[in-house]
Backbone as CSV, one residue per row, in Angstrom:
resi,resn,N_x,N_y,N_z,CA_x,CA_y,CA_z,C_x,C_y,C_z
1,UNK,22.959,55.260,-37.789,23.184,54.556,-36.533,24.646,54.680,-36.136
2,UNK,24.887,54.915,-34.852,26.239,55.098,-34.336,26.809,53.770,-33.854
3,UNK,28.043,53.477,-34.240,28.768,52.321,-33.723,29.797,52.825,-32.715
4,UNK,29.706,52.331,-31.477,30.590,52.769,-30.406,31.610,51.685,-30.088
5,UNK,32.886,52.064,-30.160,33.994,51.161,-29.851,34.724,51.729,-28.643
6,UNK,34.849,50.941,-27.573,35.528,51.394,-26.361,36.745,50.537,-26.096
7,UNK,37.813,51.169,-25.610,39.034,50.448,-25.254,39.257,50.542,-23.756
8,UNK,39.675,49.428,-23.163,39.948,49.386,-21.732,41.196,48.550,-21.499
9,UNK,41.768,48.674,-20.319,42.970,47.915,-19.982,43.779,48.664,-18.944
10,UNK,44.683,47.958,-18.304,45.500,48.619,-17.284,46.433,49.631,-17.943
11,UNK,46.971,50.533,-17.128,47.828,51.577,-17.664,49.070,51.027,-18.338
12,UNK,49.478,51.654,-19.431,50.713,51.289,-20.099,50.610,50.165,-21.104
13,UNK,49.396,49.713,-21.404,49.246,48.606,-22.351,49.164,49.074,-23.797
14,UNK,49.026,50.372,-24.013,48.973,50.891,-25.378,47.569,51.108,-25.899
15,UNK,46.622,51.348,-24.989,45.234,51.598,-25.416,45.144,52.789,-26.357
16,UNK,45.871,53.851,-26.039,45.792,55.061,-26.856,46.359,54.817,-28.249
17,UNK,47.423,54.039,-28.339,47.980,53.688,-29.649,46.965,52.899,-30.468
18,UNK,46.323,51.914,-29.858,45.321,51.106,-30.563,44.151,51.998,-30.984
19,UNK,43.739,52.911,-30.101,42.639,53.827,-30.451,42.999,54.656,-31.673
20,UNK,44.237,55.155,-31.727,44.669,55.955,-32.876,44.641,55.138,-34.156
21,UNK,45.059,53.869,-34.072,45.069,53.022,-35.260,43.641,52.699,-35.721
22,UNK,42.717,52.548,-34.774,41.314,52.312,-35.144,40.754,53.534,-35.864
23,UNK,41.057,54.721,-35.362,40.573,55.946,-36.003,41.202,56.096,-37.389
24,UNK,42.487,55.791,-37.520,43.146,55.822,-38.832,42.436,54.869,-39.794
25,UNK,42.111,53.690,-39.318,41.411,52.703,-40.147,40.040,53.218,-40.581
26,UNK,39.289,53.790,-39.650,37.951,54.296,-39.974,38.028,55.431,-41.000
27,UNK,39.013,56.301,-40.836,39.184,57.412,-41.776,39.447,56.886,-43.185
28,UNK,40.261,55.842,-43.298,40.699,55.376,-44.604,39.748,54.383,-45.264
29,UNK,38.897,53.740,-44.493,38.096,52.653,-45.079,36.593,52.808,-44.914
30,UNK,36.144,53.675,-44.019,34.719,53.779,-43.749,34.223,55.198,-43.999
31,UNK,32.995,55.309,-44.450,32.380,56.619,-44.608,31.754,57.073,-43.302
32,UNK,31.482,58.332,-43.223,30.823,58.868,-42.033,31.792,59.526,-41.082
33,UNK,31.246,60.362,-40.224,32.059,61.134,-39.283,32.466,60.275,-38.090
34,UNK,33.546,60.711,-37.430,34.130,59.949,-36.326,34.338,60.884,-35.141
35,UNK,33.919,60.433,-33.964,34.170,61.178,-32.734,35.069,60.348,-31.833
36,UNK,36.200,60.910,-31.444,37.080,60.283,-30.464,36.779,60.901,-29.102
37,UNK,36.611,60.062,-28.099,36.400,60.537,-26.731,37.576,60.067,-25.888
38,UNK,38.333,61.015,-25.350,39.461,60.696,-24.484,38.959,60.714,-23.047
39,UNK,38.730,59.522,-22.492,38.194,59.421,-21.136,39.281,59.201,-20.096
40,UNK,40.530,59.347,-20.498,41.650,59.224,-19.577,41.995,60.606,-19.030
41,UNK,42.045,60.778,-17.703,42.340,62.098,-17.135,43.647,62.700,-17.646
42,UNK,44.590,61.865,-18.077,45.857,62.410,-18.580,45.692,63.102,-19.927
43,UNK,44.610,62.809,-20.640,44.231,63.514,-21.871,45.392,63.662,-22.862
44,UNK,45.847,62.547,-23.440,46.896,62.643,-24.462,46.499,62.028,-25.792
45,UNK,45.226,61.634,-25.941,44.780,61.112,-27.228,44.931,62.170,-28.313
46,UNK,44.756,63.437,-27.946,44.880,64.509,-28.945,46.279,64.535,-29.561
47,UNK,47.296,64.166,-28.774,48.666,64.205,-29.276,48.893,63.142,-30.350
48,UNK,48.350,61.940,-30.162,48.555,60.901,-31.175,47.671,61.132,-32.392
49,UNK,46.638,61.987,-32.236,45.771,62.326,-33.364,46.185,63.629,-34.046
50,UNK,47.123,64.360,-33.463,47.588,65.601,-34.068,46.604,66.748,-33.936
51,UNK,45.850,66.792,-32.826,44.863,67.854,-32.605,45.259,68.692,-31.398
52,UNK,44.979,69.987,-31.466,45.181,70.872,-30.324,44.002,70.711,-29.357
53,UNK,44.305,70.727,-28.062,43.272,70.573,-27.037,43.311,71.774,-26.106
54,UNK,42.217,72.549,-26.115,42.171,73.752,-25.289,41.391,73.547,-24.000
55,UNK,40.264,72.858,-24.090,39.404,72.675,-22.925,39.003,71.216,-22.799
56,UNK,38.778,70.761,-21.589,38.280,69.420,-21.346,36.920,69.509,-20.650
57,UNK,36.222,68.378,-20.608,34.942,68.328,-19.903,35.133,68.663,-18.427
58,UNK,36.272,68.220,-17.863,36.559,68.547,-16.471,36.661,70.041,-16.243
59,UNK,37.286,70.763,-17.169,37.372,72.223,-17.057,35.985,72.858,-17.097
60,UNK,35.146,72.349,-17.995,33.791,72.893,-18.143,32.968,72.621,-16.892
61,UNK,33.102,71.427,-16.360,32.365,71.074,-15.140,32.744,71.996,-13.984
62,UNK,34.048,72.220,-13.813,34.484,73.099,-12.724,34.038,74.533,-12.969
63,UNK,34.047,74.951,-14.237,33.586,76.296,-14.555,32.117,76.492,-14.237
64,UNK,31.310,75.470,-14.499,29.884,75.566,-14.176,29.678,75.675,-12.671
65,UNK,30.393,74.873,-11.901,30.222,74.921,-10.453,30.603,76.287,-9.888
66,UNK,31.600,76.919,-10.498,31.957,78.270,-10.068,30.825,79.247,-10.368
67,UNK,30.220,79.107,-11.549,29.102,79.985,-11.910,27.912,79.751,-10.993
68,UNK,27.668,78.500,-10.609,26.563,78.189,-9.702,26.791,78.865,-8.356
69,UNK,28.018,78.812,-7.872,28.320,79.464,-6.598,28.065,80.958,-6.683
70,UNK,28.460,81.557,-7.812,28.272,82.997,-7.981,26.793,83.371,-8.039
71,UNK,25.986,82.489,-8.625,24.570,82.825,-8.801,23.712,82.497,-7.593
72,UNK,24.278,81.789,-6.615,23.491,81.422,-5.441,22.955,82.650,-4.718
73,UNK,23.765,83.710,-4.681,23.325,84.912,-3.962,22.112,85.564,-4.636
74,UNK,21.978,85.316,-5.960,20.827,85.878,-6.685,19.667,84.895,-6.790
75,UNK,19.840,83.686,-6.283,18.757,82.706,-6.333,18.630,81.978,-7.640
76,UNK,19.518,82.238,-8.615,19.373,81.615,-9.934,19.656,80.137,-9.930
77,UNK,20.657,79.718,-9.151,21.036,78.311,-9.174,19.925,77.429,-8.656
78,UNK,19.188,77.921,-7.652,18.108,77.123,-7.091,17.029,76.845,-8.120
79,UNK,16.900,77.716,-9.103,15.882,77.537,-10.141,16.454,76.810,-11.360
80,UNK,17.672,76.326,-11.251,18.280,75.605,-12.373,18.909,76.511,-13.395
81,UNK,19.110,77.777,-13.062,19.667,78.727,-14.015,20.945,79.327,-13.454
82,UNK,21.757,79.884,-14.347,22.946,80.620,-13.941,22.818,82.013,-14.534
83,UNK,23.899,82.772,-14.528,23.821,84.146,-14.979,23.240,84.315,-16.371
84,UNK,22.447,85.351,-16.563,21.866,85.646,-17.864,20.653,84.819,-18.206
85,UNK,20.116,84.086,-17.236,18.926,83.288,-17.483,19.192,81.978,-18.189
86,UNK,20.471,81.628,-18.433,20.812,80.368,-19.084,20.725,79.219,-18.086
87,UNK,20.094,78.118,-18.480,20.038,76.957,-17.605,21.388,76.260,-17.575
88,UNK,21.577,75.424,-16.577,22.827,74.672,-16.483,22.999,73.764,-17.691
89,UNK,21.907,73.134,-18.112,21.987,72.228,-19.267,22.369,73.013,-20.527
90,UNK,21.799,74.189,-20.716,22.125,75.011,-21.882,23.594,75.438,-21.852
91,UNK,24.064,75.805,-20.651,25.463,76.209,-20.503,26.399,75.054,-20.873
92,UNK,26.103,73.867,-20.337,26.945,72.713,-20.615,26.923,72.345,-22.091
93,UNK,25.738,72.382,-22.692,25.618,72.032,-24.100,26.461,72.978,-24.954
94,UNK,26.369,74.266,-24.667,27.128,75.257,-25.444,28.630,75.062,-25.241
95,UNK,29.064,74.908,-23.988,30.488,74.829,-23.691,31.109,73.542,-24.229
96,UNK,30.403,72.415,-24.105,30.951,71.151,-24.590,31.098,71.176,-26.110
97,UNK,30.075,71.698,-26.800,30.164,71.768,-28.264,31.301,72.697,-28.695
98,UNK,31.520,73.763,-27.936,32.606,74.686,-28.266,33.973,74.069,-27.983
99,UNK,34.017,73.073,-27.091,35.288,72.467,-26.702,35.691,71.309,-27.613
100,UNK,34.836,70.934,-28.555,35.170,69.829,-29.463,36.340,70.246,-30.352
101,UNK,37.420,69.461,-30.318,38.564,69.710,-31.200,38.260,69.088,-32.557
102,UNK,38.314,69.875,-33.606,37.878,69.420,-34.924,39.051,69.081,-35.829
103,UNK,39.006,67.886,-36.427,39.963,67.480,-37.434,39.290,67.424,-38.789
104,UNK,40.001,66.959,-39.784,39.434,66.914,-41.134,38.382,65.826,-41.272
105,UNK,38.574,64.674,-40.620,37.615,63.594,-40.697,37.172,63.101,-39.329
106,UNK,37.748,63.617,-38.280,37.366,63.173,-36.939,37.454,64.340,-35.975
107,UNK,36.624,64.272,-34.936,36.622,65.267,-33.877,36.994,64.598,-32.566
108,UNK,37.280,65.419,-31.550,37.737,64.886,-30.265,37.099,65.643,-29.111
109,UNK,36.628,64.876,-28.139,36.205,65.420,-26.851,37.071,64.774,-25.781
110,UNK,37.669,65.570,-24.900,38.496,65.049,-23.810,37.765,65.246,-22.487
111,UNK,37.655,64.179,-21.701,36.932,64.267,-20.428,37.750,65.021,-19.377
112,UNK,39.080,64.849,-19.377,39.921,65.642,-18.489,39.912,65.176,-17.049
113,UNK,40.207,66.112,-16.168,40.461,65.789,-14.768,39.225,65.243,-14.075
114,UNK,39.443,64.391,-13.045,38.311,63.857,-12.295,37.700,64.912,-11.391
115,UNK,36.601,64.539,-10.738,35.902,65.480,-9.881,36.746,65.883,-8.678
116,UNK,36.577,67.136,-8.259,37.183,67.605,-7.033,36.199,67.446,-5.882
117,UNK,36.425,68.146,-4.756,35.495,68.049,-3.636,34.163,68.702,-3.976
118,UNK,33.093,68.169,-3.407,31.771,68.737,-3.652,30.856,67.725,-4.316
119,UNK,29.604,68.124,-4.564,28.608,67.244,-5.159,28.573,67.430,-6.673
120,UNK,28.768,66.341,-7.400,28.838,66.401,-8.859,27.711,65.609,-9.528
121,UNK,26.816,65.012,-8.738,25.837,64.095,-9.314,24.992,64.760,-10.400
122,UNK,24.408,65.906,-10.103,23.522,66.566,-11.066,24.307,67.041,-12.287
123,UNK,25.496,67.588,-12.052,26.319,68.078,-13.155,26.722,66.924,-14.062
124,UNK,27.166,65.819,-13.468,27.586,64.674,-14.269,26.434,64.078,-15.061
125,UNK,25.239,64.083,-14.478,24.067,63.588,-15.210,23.826,64.430,-16.457
126,UNK,23.882,65.742,-16.298,23.697,66.626,-17.450,24.820,66.455,-18.472
127,UNK,26.045,66.285,-17.995,27.165,66.099,-18.907,27.009,64.816,-19.712
128,UNK,26.576,63.742,-19.071,26.352,62.494,-19.794,25.340,62.693,-20.910
129,UNK,24.264,63.407,-20.596,23.232,63.641,-21.604,23.768,64.488,-22.760
130,UNK,24.585,65.491,-22.453,25.137,66.355,-23.495,26.103,65.574,-24.382
131,UNK,27.028,64.835,-23.774,28.008,64.064,-24.557,27.303,63.010,-25.388
132,UNK,26.299,62.356,-24.826,25.554,61.345,-25.587,24.805,61.976,-26.754
133,UNK,24.238,63.159,-26.525,23.516,63.851,-27.594,24.457,64.202,-28.743
134,UNK,25.651,64.684,-28.409,26.642,65.002,-29.436,27.079,63.729,-30.162
135,UNK,27.296,62.652,-29.422,27.783,61.402,-30.015,26.830,60.847,-31.053
136,UNK,25.545,61.051,-30.847,24.564,60.494,-31.780,24.668,61.104,-33.173
137,UNK,25.369,62.214,-33.306,25.544,62.842,-34.605,26.694,62.264,-35.407
138,UNK,27.393,61.254,-34.864,28.544,60.662,-35.531,28.256,59.214,-35.923
139,UNK,28.905,58.770,-36.989,28.742,57.383,-37.425,29.527,56.442,-36.530
140,UNK,30.702,56.878,-36.091,31.540,56.049,-35.221,31.994,56.875,-34.019
141,UNK,31.988,56.235,-32.854,32.527,56.845,-31.638,33.563,55.885,-31.072
142,UNK,34.781,56.393,-30.854,35.869,55.587,-30.299,36.235,56.183,-28.939
143,UNK,36.113,55.383,-27.869,36.349,55.865,-26.506,37.628,55.241,-25.962
144,UNK,38.603,56.079,-25.662,39.863,55.640,-25.057,39.746,55.846,-23.551
145,UNK,39.629,54.752,-22.809,39.342,54.847,-21.377,40.598,54.890,-20.524
146,UNK,40.415,55.361,-19.304,41.486,55.268,-18.329,41.618,53.808,-17.891
147,UNK,42.629,53.503,-17.083,42.806,52.140,-16.594,41.551,51.697,-15.850
148,UNK,41.069,50.498,-16.164,39.814,50.043,-15.589,38.644,50.500,-16.430
149,UNK,37.425,50.288,-15.906,36.223,50.619,-16.665,35.161,51.316,-15.816
150,UNK,35.476,51.628,-14.559,34.470,52.126,-13.645,33.781,53.383,-14.146
151,UNK,34.534,54.240,-14.818,34.010,55.528,-15.230,33.072,55.436,-16.422
152,UNK,33.073,54.296,-17.143,32.240,54.209,-18.336,30.782,54.481,-18.007
153,UNK,30.290,53.862,-16.933,28.891,54.057,-16.578,28.659,55.409,-15.923
154,UNK,29.731,56.038,-15.397,29.561,57.358,-14.795,29.543,58.461,-15.855
155,UNK,30.282,58.251,-16.945,30.497,59.333,-17.889,29.712,59.196,-19.184
156,UNK,29.107,58.052,-19.411,28.303,57.903,-20.615,27.172,56.929,-20.350
157,UNK,26.045,57.150,-20.977,24.930,56.211,-20.910,24.793,55.461,-22.228
158,UNK,25.732,55.675,-23.139,25.679,55.014,-24.432,25.996,53.532,-24.289
159,UNK,25.274,52.711,-25.041,25.663,51.316,-25.153,26.974,51.227,-25.926
160,UNK,27.743,50.194,-25.662,29.009,49.965,-26.351,28.832,48.775,-27.281
161,UNK,29.071,48.990,-28.552,28.941,47.893,-29.518,30.113,46.929,-29.430
162,UNK,31.324,47.478,-29.288,32.526,46.643,-29.249,33.433,47.143,-28.127
163,UNK,33.724,46.272,-27.162,34.691,46.573,-26.115,35.978,45.811,-26.414
164,UNK,37.086,46.534,-26.483,38.392,45.932,-26.734,39.240,46.085,-25.473
165,UNK,39.543,44.965,-24.832,40.387,44.974,-23.635,41.826,44.727,-24.083
166,UNK,42.685,45.700,-23.841,44.069,45.646,-24.322,44.988,45.190,-23.191
167,UNK,45.857,44.228,-23.498,46.809,43.718,-22.514,48.206,43.705,-23.112
168,UNK,49.210,43.810,-22.257,50.571,43.537,-22.716,50.798,42.021,-22.676
169,UNK,51.839,41.520,-23.315,52.043,40.066,-23.414,52.710,39.472,-22.171
170,UNK,52.056,39.631,-21.021,52.573,39.083,-19.765,51.446,38.392,-19.016
171,UNK,51.811,37.486,-18.111,50.800,36.825,-17.289,50.066,37.844,-16.421
172,UNK,50.799,38.815,-15.875,50.158,39.837,-15.043,49.181,40.660,-15.872
173,UNK,49.575,40.951,-17.107,48.691,41.723,-17.964,47.405,40.980,-18.278
174,UNK,47.506,39.679,-18.540,46.316,38.887,-18.854,45.404,38.778,-17.633
175,UNK,45.986,38.636,-16.441,45.173,38.604,-15.214,44.411,39.916,-15.045
176,UNK,45.096,41.041,-15.284,44.422,42.342,-15.191,43.327,42.456,-16.230
177,UNK,43.592,41.983,-17.448,42.582,42.023,-18.503,41.367,41.178,-18.129
178,UNK,41.613,40.034,-17.480,40.512,39.171,-17.056,39.616,39.887,-16.052
179,UNK,40.227,40.600,-15.113,39.448,41.322,-14.101,38.642,42.447,-14.740
180,UNK,39.267,43.149,-15.673,38.558,44.239,-16.355,37.403,43.687,-17.176
181,UNK,37.641,42.590,-17.880,36.588,41.989,-18.693,35.425,41.518,-17.825
182,UNK,35.733,40.949,-16.667,34.672,40.474,-15.775,33.836,41.631,-15.246
183,UNK,34.467,42.782,-15.043,33.759,43.937,-14.485,32.692,44.474,-15.432
184,UNK,32.806,44.151,-16.719,31.826,44.675,-17.674,30.408,44.200,-17.346
185,UNK,30.282,43.070,-16.663,28.961,42.540,-16.332,28.280,43.367,-15.239
186,UNK,29.036,44.211,-14.542,28.477,45.012,-13.452,28.106,46.424,-13.885
187,UNK,28.411,46.803,-15.111,28.136,48.152,-15.580,26.662,48.321,-15.926
188,UNK,26.211,49.570,-15.857,24.821,49.884,-16.178,24.623,50.177,-17.661
189,UNK,25.552,49.756,-18.491,25.421,49.940,-19.927,25.563,48.579,-20.612
190,UNK,24.989,48.468,-21.770,25.005,47.211,-22.496,26.233,47.134,-23.396
191,UNK,27.033,46.099,-23.226,28.200,45.859,-24.068,27.884,44.656,-24.949
192,UNK,27.782,44.892,-26.246,27.317,43.846,-27.149,28.385,42.803,-27.447
193,UNK,29.624,43.233,-27.682,30.714,42.310,-27.987,31.960,42.744,-27.220
194,UNK,32.750,41.784,-26.766,33.982,42.088,-26.047,35.087,41.162,-26.534
195,UNK,36.283,41.728,-26.720,37.416,40.966,-27.234,38.688,41.391,-26.513
196,UNK,39.674,40.499,-26.554,40.996,40.787,-26.012,41.962,41.080,-27.155
197,UNK,42.806,42.101,-26.972,43.915,42.381,-27.885,45.207,42.318,-27.078
198,UNK,46.152,41.514,-27.540,47.483,41.474,-26.931,48.377,42.429,-27.719
199,UNK,48.907,43.420,-27.036,49.671,44.470,-27.702,51.170,44.353,-27.400
200,UNK,51.970,44.846,-28.354,53.423,44.938,-28.191,54.071,43.562,-28.052
201,UNK,53.637,42.623,-28.887,54.171,41.267,-28.863,55.504,41.217,-29.606
202,UNK,56.558,40.781,-28.931,57.902,40.789,-29.527,58.282,39.452,-30.151
203,UNK,57.403,38.466,-30.083,57.665,37.153,-30.669,56.709,36.933,-31.845
204,UNK,57.071,36.040,-32.781,56.201,35.814,-33.941,54.809,35.310,-33.564
205,UNK,54.723,34.559,-32.474,53.432,34.024,-32.020,53.342,34.175,-30.503
206,UNK,52.126,34.112,-29.976,51.939,34.196,-28.526,52.531,32.948,-27.885
207,UNK,53.417,33.087,-26.894,54.007,31.917,-26.233,52.924,31.002,-25.648
208,UNK,53.181,29.710,-25.664,52.186,28.715,-25.254,51.636,28.943,-23.841
209,UNK,52.472,29.237,-22.823,51.905,29.460,-21.483,50.947,30.654,-21.453
210,UNK,51.288,31.697,-22.200,50.419,32.871,-22.257,49.125,32.541,-23.001
211,UNK,49.244,31.777,-24.075,48.061,31.378,-24.834,47.121,30.532,-23.969
212,UNK,47.697,29.662,-23.128,46.869,28.846,-22.240,46.089,29.716,-21.263
213,UNK,46.730,30.784,-20.766,46.044,31.711,-19.862,44.942,32.451,-20.601
214,UNK,45.211,32.850,-21.835,44.222,33.568,-22.640,43.015,32.687,-22.930
215,UNK,43.258,31.415,-23.181,42.173,30.490,-23.516,41.187,30.313,-22.367
216,UNK,41.589,30.649,-21.152,40.700,30.504,-19.995,39.817,31.726,-19.770
217,UNK,40.047,32.795,-20.517,39.260,34.007,-20.342,37.849,33.829,-20.891
218,UNK,36.939,34.687,-20.427,35.563,34.619,-20.943,35.337,35.592,-22.096
219,UNK,36.417,36.135,-22.655,36.325,36.916,-23.894,37.318,36.340,-24.889
220,UNK,36.966,36.290,-26.155,37.859,35.704,-27.151,39.011,36.639,-27.499
221,UNK,40.109,36.050,-27.937,41.253,36.820,-28.429,40.946,37.299,-29.839
222,UNK,40.991,38.608,-30.035,40.768,39.164,-31.374,42.037,39.108,-32.202
223,UNK,43.181,39.339,-31.567,44.438,39.316,-32.292,45.561,39.907,-31.467
224,UNK,46.757,39.907,-32.056,47.943,40.451,-31.397,48.553,41.535,-32.276
225,UNK,49.116,42.543,-31.623,49.781,43.647,-32.324,51.278,43.538,-32.048
226,UNK,52.103,43.491,-33.086,53.546,43.294,-32.873,54.219,44.536,-32.313
227,UNK,55.327,44.316,-31.643,56.172,45.433,-31.210,56.787,46.095,-32.438
228,UNK,56.974,47.410,-32.357,57.506,48.142,-33.510,58.307,49.340,-33.009
229,UNK,59.601,49.363,-33.312,60.469,50.457,-32.863,60.073,51.799,-33.476
230,UNK,59.338,51.770,-34.575,58.920,53.020,-35.212,58.056,53.852,-34.273
231,UNK,57.273,53.178,-33.414,56.429,53.907,-32.465,57.279,54.779,-31.552
232,UNK,58.395,54.248,-31.091,59.280,55.024,-30.216,59.831,56.239,-30.950
233,UNK,60.150,56.086,-32.219,60.645,57.208,-33.005,59.603,58.312,-33.094
234,UNK,58.344,57.927,-33.286,57.268,58.913,-33.335,57.111,59.607,-31.982
235,UNK,57.205,58.823,-30.911,57.049,59.397,-29.572,58.173,60.384,-29.268
236,UNK,59.401,60.038,-29.655,60.539,60.919,-29.390,60.391,62.251,-30.129
237,UNK,59.878,62.207,-31.337,59.766,63.411,-32.158,58.464,64.177,-31.914
238,UNK,57.499,63.536,-31.253,56.207,64.170,-31.042,55.295,64.104,-32.259
239,UNK,55.674,63.319,-33.231,54.852,63.186,-34.437,53.604,62.365,-34.125
240,UNK,52.419,62.761,-34.591,51.189,62.021,-34.284,51.240,60.600,-34.838
241,UNK,50.833,59.647,-34.023,50.874,58.248,-34.444,49.924,57.958,-35.594
242,UNK,48.891,58.789,-35.735,47.940,58.551,-36.814,48.609,58.713,-38.180
243,UNK,49.819,59.314,-38.204,50.573,59.465,-39.447,51.471,58.263,-39.751
244,UNK,51.359,57.205,-38.952,52.107,55.988,-39.252,51.789,55.508,-40.664
245,UNK,52.769,54.938,-41.319,52.578,54.422,-42.669,51.542,53.306,-42.685
246,UNK,50.835,53.193,-43.806,49.891,52.089,-43.974,50.602,50.750,-43.952
247,UNK,51.913,50.763,-44.198,52.696,49.534,-44.178,53.188,49.169,-42.778
248,UNK,52.916,50.025,-41.813,53.341,49.747,-40.445,52.729,48.431,-39.960
249,UNK,53.533,47.547,-39.371,52.969,46.298,-38.857,51.926,46.513,-37.768
250,UNK,52.073,47.594,-37.013,51.074,47.909,-35.991,49.744,48.255,-36.642
251,UNK,49.792,49.133,-37.640,48.545,49.509,-38.310,47.939,48.321,-39.043
252,UNK,48.758,47.539,-39.727,48.232,46.401,-40.474,47.533,45.408,-39.545
253,UNK,48.106,45.198,-38.366,47.499,44.255,-37.422,46.141,44.757,-36.937
254,UNK,46.079,46.053,-36.580,44.811,46.611,-36.104,43.791,46.651,-37.236
255,UNK,44.212,47.028,-38.429,43.298,47.090,-39.570,42.705,45.717,-39.870
256,UNK,43.507,44.659,-39.759,43.009,43.312,-40.000,41.927,42.938,-38.989
257,UNK,42.119,43.359,-37.738,41.114,43.082,-36.698,39.825,43.839,-36.995
258,UNK,39.966,45.106,-37.385,38.788,45.912,-37.679,38.039,45.384,-38.902
259,UNK,38.773,44.850,-39.882,38.121,44.238,-41.031,37.182,43.118,-40.599
260,UNK,37.634,42.329,-39.625,36.799,41.205,-39.165,35.598,41.695,-38.372
261,UNK,35.779,42.768,-37.619,34.693,43.261,-36.756,33.666,44.093,-37.524
262,UNK,34.139,44.900,-38.473,33.259,45.884,-39.115,32.959,45.524,-40.567
């Protein structure tokens, strides 16, 4: 059975850092394969995981549409096929599997750029089915989302076991997290559990006014992740964050949360 963990939150809250720490935790403490899905168009989860990224789902989608245009003159696209008698679904399945970046204990799929002009409904439906089919082969799936959550229902039909809404330690951040958390009720996918994570906290405890705002949310606080200058050092050098020491306060905080959840 696959356990799916998704992260959401406004831009700049550190979702990708938290995703990397969750994957580090799964690698070190849990058995089974892990699939990371980078659903942010900026596609930088591979950098914090130390993986090379050659192709994204967006590249594959655009490539298919080009092939469909080429085959229209031969009538193949109208029959659901492209050059060589391959169906669109077969083409997508082959290309997506070939685009998976493979690590020693985890793999990565990057969704990449958003849709351009034109009709993408049929292509996106097939892509959702292909990505979901691949995901079912993994014990854990960790999805690093773009700001907001609108694309979750567009890009995957998988249920989410755990949704983690990441906020910075500000009133504006908590308000944004509240809006994102509320939006989960409008999605066409089932979210079983949802929690708030306050990231980059520079004080020993959450300040009382901020805690009062958090207490009014309809999702519980899972925990807080402390600020750590070591992260900046890794970013400056380009070293993957997944190589953070087990003694890192950031990793220890995330690992403690995952212990409670998993």
